[in-house]
N, C-alpha and C positions, 0 to 999 in steps of 0.2 A: 318264640320269636325267631324270625329268619335273620341270618347274618347277611348284611348288605355290604358289598365291596364296590368301591368306585375306583376307576383307573384313569390315568392321564389327565387331560383337561377337565374331565368331570369331577375328579377329586379336587383339583385346583379350584374350580368354580365353587364347589360345595364347602371347601375348607375342612373336609374330613375324608378319610379313606375307608373307614370301617365303622359300622353302626349296626345295632340290632333293632329291628322294626317288627311290630306285631301286625301280621297280615295273613289272611287265609289263602290269598291267591295273588298272582303277579299284578293284576289290575288294581287291587286294593293297595298293594305295596306302592305302586307308582303314584296313586292318588294321595296316599299318606305323605310321600316325599314331596309331592307338588304342593300340598297344603302347607307344609312347613317352609318350603322354598320354591315359589313359583318359577323362578328362573331355572332352577335345577330341574323341575318338572318338565319344562319345555325342552331342556337340553337332553333329557333322557329319552324323549320320543323323536328327536331329530334324526334326519336321514343318516344312515351309516352306523348309528349306535346299535350295538348288539347286546343281547342279554344271555348270560350263561347261568343255568340253574344246575347246581351240583356238577359243574364243569362241562355241561353239555349245552351248546347253543340252542335256544328255543325261539319260537315265533308264536305270537298270540298269548293267550292267557294259560296259566298252569297253576294247579293247586300247590300250596306251600305248607311245610310243616315246621315245627320248632327247630328241627335239625337241618333245614334247607339253607344252602349258601347261594345267594344271588349276586352275580357280578355284572356290572354295567361297563361295557367296553366301548371306548370312543372309536370313531373311524380310524383305520390304520392308513398310514401313508408310507410310501417308499418307492423305490424304483431302481 
């Protein structure tokens, strides 16, 4: 099971910050989270949300293992 971490408003929206999810790839993981919480599923694919797999920002789909850590990062603001 991959360890899923949510940060900022994503964690606030979901009501949790860390959870383990059984998924073989990132697309399956997102689908599983969206099935459980459709609003969270939409938030995870919103513009500006980044995904880090084992602390490396990724784009597109990627294979996951039981030891994988997946972090969803909300858009950053500042100035």
